[in-house]
ROLOKE-704774 format. One line per 8 residues: number of its first residue (from 1); for each residue x, y, z of N, C-alpha, C. Coordinates in pm, 1 decimal. Layout:
BEGIN
NUM = X/Y/Z/X/Y/Z/X/Y/Z ~ ...;
END
This chain:
BEGIN
1 = 11514.9/12201.4/9829.5/11397.4/12248.4/9879.6/11424.1/12345.6/9992.7 ~ 11370.1/12471.9/9991.9/11393.4/12562.7/10073.8/11315.4/12538.2/10204.0 ~ 11365.3/12587.5/10311.9/11314.2/12570.2/10436.5/11161.8/12621.2/10440.3 ~ 11142.1/12728.4/10381.3/10996.4/12782.0/10397.0/10905.4/12683.0/10300.1 ~ 10950.4/12639.0/10202.5/10864.1/12546.7/10125.2/10851.0/12426.0/10204.2 ~ 10945.0/12371.3/10276.2/10931.7/12250.5/10360.8/10819.7/12284.5/10463.7 ~ 10836.6/12387.8/10529.9/10725.2/12412.9/10634.3/10586.9/12423.6/10564.4 ~ 10581.9/12477.5/10455.4/10439.6/12487.2/10397.1/10385.6/12367.0/10347.0;
9 = 10476.8/12270.3/10308.3/10451.3/12131.9/10270.9/10405.4/12055.9/10373.6 ~ 10478.1/12074.6/10487.2/10457.7/11998.2/10614.1/10312.9/12039.8/10668.3 ~ 10284.6/12173.5/10661.7/10147.8/12216.7/10707.5/10036.0/12164.3/10615.5 ~ 10071.7/12165.6/10486.2/9962.6/12114.5/10394.6/9936.3/11960.5/10428.2 ~ 10049.2/11903.2/10445.7/10024.0/11740.7/10482.0/9950.3/11732.9/10616.3 ~ 9974.0/11809.1/10716.7/9914.8/11795.2/10846.1/9758.6/11837.7/10820.9 ~ 9728.8/11944.9/10755.5/9601.3/11986.5/10721.4/9514.0/11876.4/10651.8 ~ 9570.7/11823.6/10556.0/9512.7/11701.8/10484.2/9492.3/11587.8/10573.0;
17 = 9573.7/11548.6/10657.9/9559.9/11447.6/10754.7/9439.7/11483.9/10850.2 ~ 9430.9/11592.5/10898.4/9323.3/11642.7/10972.1/9189.4/11622.1/10904.8 ~ 9188.2/11668.9/10782.3/9066.2/11647.2/10696.1/9016.7/11510.7/10674.4 ~ 9118.3/11414.8/10687.8/9095.8/11276.9/10660.3/9076.4/11200.5/10793.2 ~ 9088.3/11274.6/10896.9/9076.0/11224.7/11033.0/9171.1/11108.5/11056.7 ~ 9297.6/11140.4/11018.5/9383.6/11049.3/11049.1/9427.3/11024.1/11190.8 ~ 9461.7/10911.8/11236.9/9493.1/10885.5/11387.6/9641.7/10912.2/11395.9 ~ 9681.0/11013.6/11472.8/9818.9/11040.0/11492.0/9881.7/10953.6/11596.0;
25 = 9793.1/10884.9/11683.7/9854.6/10799.6/11793.3/9899.4/10662.9/11740.1 ~ 9847.8/10619.6/11635.3/9867.1/10485.8/11579.4/9781.4/10385.1/11629.9 ~ 9692.0/10413.8/11715.7/9600.1/10316.8/11768.4/9513.1/10254.3/11671.4 ~ 9455.6/10324.4/11556.3/9396.4/10263.6/11456.9/9466.1/10159.4/11385.8 ~ 9597.8/10194.3/11366.6/9683.1/10093.2/11306.7/9700.9/9965.2/11376.9 ~ 9722.5/9984.8/11515.2/9745.2/9871.8/11601.2/9626.9/9785.9/11590.3 ~ 9499.4/9841.6/11615.6/9373.8/9762.3/11603.1/9364.1/9678.0/11467.7 ~ 9386.0/9742.4/11354.9/9381.7/9677.1/11229.1/9491.2/9571.9/11215.7;
33 = 9603.7/9609.5/11265.6/9730.5/9509.5/11256.9/9695.7/9393.6/11345.5 ~ 9631.1/9416.2/11460.6/9590.1/9296.7/11550.2/9489.6/9201.7/11504.7 ~ 9405.2/9266.1/11388.9/9298.9/9167.1/11337.7/9367.3/9095.6/11224.3 ~ 9470.9/9138.3/11165.5/9540.7/9066.0/11045.8/9633.2/8962.6/11100.5 ~ 9722.1/9002.2/11193.3/9842.3/8934.8/11232.5/9808.3/8864.4/11385.3 ~ 9811.8/8749.1/11400.4/9789.3/8685.5/11532.8/9891.1/8716.7/11635.5 ~ 9864.4/8732.5/11750.8/9952.8/8751.2/11847.2/10067.0/8648.1/11864.4 ~ 10183.3/8695.7/11888.0/10284.0/8596.5/11911.7/10253.1/8522.8/12059.0;
41 = 10272.0/8386.1/12035.0/10270.4/8305.4/12157.9/10399.0/8273.3/12200.7 ~ 10446.1/8295.0/12329.0/10575.7/8256.7/12368.3/10603.3/8102.3/12355.7 ~ 10720.2/8073.0/12296.7/10750.5/7932.6/12282.9/10786.1/7878.4/12428.9 ~ 10747.2/7751.7/12451.3/10785.6/7701.5/12584.9/10937.5/7680.8/12585.9 ~ 10989.2/7717.7/12692.2/11145.0/7703.3/12722.2/11178.5/7574.4/12776.5 ~ 11262.4/7517.5/12704.3/11323.6/7373.5/12758.3/11439.4/7396.8/12843.2 ~ 11444.7/7323.1/12941.8/11584.0/7325.9/13022.0/11685.1/7272.2/12927.3 ~ 11798.4/7342.9/12927.6/11904.4/7293.7/12841.0/11957.7/7150.7/12899.1;
49 = 11978.7/7067.8/12800.9/12021.5/6936.7/12832.3/12177.8/6952.6/12885.8 ~ 12210.7/6867.0/12975.4/12347.7/6881.7/13039.2/12437.0/6829.7/12919.9 ~ 12544.3/6888.0/12915.9/12642.3/6838.0/12813.8/12716.1/6718.1/12868.1 ~ 12727.3/6619.1/12787.4/12804.0/6501.7/12840.9/12953.4/6504.4/12763.8 ~ 13035.4/6445.2/12835.9/13173.1/6420.2/12772.8/13162.2/6303.5/12681.3 ~ 13216.2/6320.7/12558.3/13217.6/6216.1/12469.7/13335.8/6127.4/12494.2 ~ 13323.5/6008.8/12507.2/13430.5/5905.5/12528.2/13480.9/5873.8/12397.9 ~ 13613.8/5838.6/12398.1/13685.7/5805.2/12287.0/13697.4/5645.0/12286.8;
57 = 13686.2/5584.5/12171.8/13696.6/5441.3/12157.9/13822.9/5400.0/12121.6;
END
């Protein structure tokens, strides 16, 4: 693809996006995504159990 064709295609894409009132910031996507996927809840952190030395029998 030639550079000129690439620029023309890019401009057509932008124009189509404007006509469709596409959100360039991603805010609409985040709102829709938030409705579908529940927010992550942090898992409670446990204190690491102290390591004990194993005794030989």
